[in-house]
C-alpha positions, 0 to 999 in steps of 0.5 A: 782617817780616810787614808786608813779607811779607804787606802788600807795604809796607816800613813800619808804624806801631806804637803802645803805650798804657796804657788807663784800664782797666789794660790795655796796647794795642799797635796795628800798622797799615799801608797795604798790601794788606789782606785780608778779615777774614772769611777771614783767612789760615790759621795757619802757612800762610806759616811764622808763628804766624798771627793765630788763634794770636796771638788764642788766646795773648792770650785765655789772658792775659785779653786780646783782639785786634781786626783791621780790614782790607779788601782794598786799604786796609791793616790795623790790628791791636790787641792788648789785654792786662791789665797784670798778665798775667792773674795773680790777686793 
């Protein structure tokens, strides 16, 4: 839904991978409108949790988010988190 709403396209590619670092990576990419990552949309401006909030939630789990985008070229968002969910053994 977010791809259709924000990118203006009707499809995205989703990839899931287990990394050698015992992390899981979810990558969502589209060939839509893109945006300037230095000026991302404001969290909640369109009714969602926003990229900033998502990044904060991942950080709480010991993960991170990578965003690659530019106006007119689409967007790639990578969500990377430890497989153990950030818990200690």
